[in-house]
N, C-alpha and C positions, 0 to 999 in steps of 0.2 A: 621869516615869519609869515609873509604874505603867501608864500608857497603852501604852507600848512593850512592857512585859512581857506585857500581855494580848494584844497583837497577835502578838508572837513566839510565845506559847503556842498561839494559834489557828492560825497558819500552820504550826507544828510538827505539830499534830494533823492538819491537812489533808494535809501532806506524808506523814505516816505512813499515813493512810488511802489516799492515792494509791499508796504502795508496796504495801499489801495488795491493792489493786485490780489493780495491774500483775501481781503474782504470781498472783492468781486468774485473771486474763484470759490470762496466758501459759500456765498449765496447761490452761485450756479450749481455747485455740488448738492446743496440742499434741495434745489429745484429738481435736479435730475433724479436724486434718490426718491423724492416724493412721486415723481412720474413712474419710476420703476415699481414702487409699491402699488400705485393705482393700476398699472398694467398687470401686475401679478394678481391683484384682486379680480380684475375683469377676466383674466385667463382662468382662474379658479372657478369663477361663476359660470363661465362658458362650459368648462369640463364637467361640472356637476349639475349643469342646467338649472341653476337657481341663483338667487342673490339676496342681499339684505338679511332679514331675520331667518329666512329659510336656510341660507348658507350657514348661519350661526348654529341653527338647530342640527343640520347635517353634520357639521364638524364636532359639535358637542356629543352627538349620539355616537359617532365613530370613535371619539376619544373614550367615551364610557365603555363601549364594547371592547376596545383594546385593553383598558384597565381591568375589565372583568376577565378577559383571557389571561392576562398576566397574574391575576389573583388565583387563577386555576393552575398556575405553574408554567404557563407557556412563556417562551422567551421571545424577544423581538424577531429572531430568525425564524422561529416556528410560525409566528404570525405572518411574516413576509412570505413564507412558503405557502401558506393558505391562499394568498392572493395570486401567486404565480402559477401553480400547477392546476388548480381547479378548473379554470376556464378552458385550457387546452385539452384536458381530459374530457370535458363535457362535449367539446367539438369533434372528438374522434369517434366517428360512427362505425368505422370498420378498421380492421387491422391491415397491416402492410401485406400480409399473406393473401387476404381477400383481394387486394388491389392487383397482386401479381397474377392471380388466376384469370383476370379479365384481360 
């Protein structure tokens, strides 16, 4: 009987330690996730060169524009293509043939 009591006591202690570890790790996870969110916000602010209310306005305006495009029948893929091809085409000032002549 003493053998079982000793094992029960050891397992109880291990279970208590695991509970403490879970609590500690959960708090650390929440802290890390909060820091990730903060860094994502700062990254977005930097990319869009704005913050706070201005960032909220920019995102709301872009969302509204996307919704308007969808209402006109555009798909997500169509909208994505608008952002991809436009800039490269604008930056092409001469054709490959013109470059070969030089």
